[in-house]
C-alpha positions in Angstrom: 0.0 0.0 0.0 1.3 3.5 -0.9 0.0 6.8 0.4 0.8 9.9 -1.7 0.6 13.4 -0.4 1.2 16.4 -2.7 2.4 19.6 -1.0 3.0 23.2 -1.9 6.2 24.6 -0.5 7.6 28.2 -0.7 9.7 27.5 -3.9 7.3 25.2 -5.7 5.7 21.8 -5.1 6.7 18.4 -3.9 5.1 15.0 -3.6 5.7 12.6 -0.7 4.9 8.9 -1.0 4.8 6.4 1.8 5.6 2.8 0.9 3.9 1.1 3.8 5.5 -2.4 3.2 9.1 -1.2 2.9 8.8 1.6 5.5 10.2 4.2 3.0 9.2 7.7 2.3 9.9 8.9 -1.2 10.5 12.7 -1.5 9.8 13.7 -5.1 10.9 17.3 -5.6 11.3 18.5 -9.2 13.9 21.0 -8.1 16.4 18.3 -7.4 18.2 18.5 -10.8 21.7 17.7 -9.5 20.9 16.3 -6.1 19.5 17.5 -2.8 21.3 20.0 -0.7 21.7 19.5 3.1 19.3 22.5 3.6 16.5 21.0 1.5 17.1 17.5 2.9 16.6 19.0 6.4 13.4 20.8 5.3 11.9 17.7 3.8 12.9 15.6 6.8 11.1 18.1 9.0 8.0 18.1 6.8 7.9 14.3 6.4 8.3 13.9 10.2 5.2 16.0 10.9 3.2 14.3 8.1 4.3 10.9 9.2 3.2 11.5 12.8 -0.2 12.7 11.6 -0.5 9.8 9.2 0.2 7.3 12.0 -2.5 8.9 14.2 -5.0 8.7 11.3 -4.2 5.1 10.6 -4.6 4.2 14.3 -8.0 6.0 14.4 -9.5 4.3 11.3 -7.8 0.9 11.6 -7.8 -0.5 15.1 -5.7 -3.5 14.2 -3.0 -1.4 12.3 0.4 -2.0 13.9 2.6 1.1 13.7 6.4 1.0 14.1 8.6 3.4 15.9 11.5 2.3 13.8 12.7 5.3 11.7 11.6 5.2 8.1 14.1 5.5 5.3 13.7 8.6 3.1 14.6 8.4 -0.5 15.3 11.5 -2.7 15.0 10.3 -6.3 16.0 12.7 -9.1 13.0 13.3 -11.4 14.9 14.8 -14.3 18.0 16.7 -15.4 16.4 19.6 -17.4 15.3 22.9 -15.9 12.2 23.9 -17.9 11.8 27.3 -16.4 14.0 29.0 -19.0 
């Protein structure tokens, strides 16, 4: 099961996807043309931490038998493309 959350940030948009089986959070930000800076990684880690906590509370509310894990989830930052189309 995957849960996908689009979000609008100051400099554009991003899409976060939770892979519930693999315990991974995919951070898909189209501004990552050459990789992710430490500053942006930190921002996305903060945002996903808040969303992850809220998502866990929702799952426990709607699904009584859902087992949540306190194990930290892996965050992946895939590069979506190499071309800047804003020119």
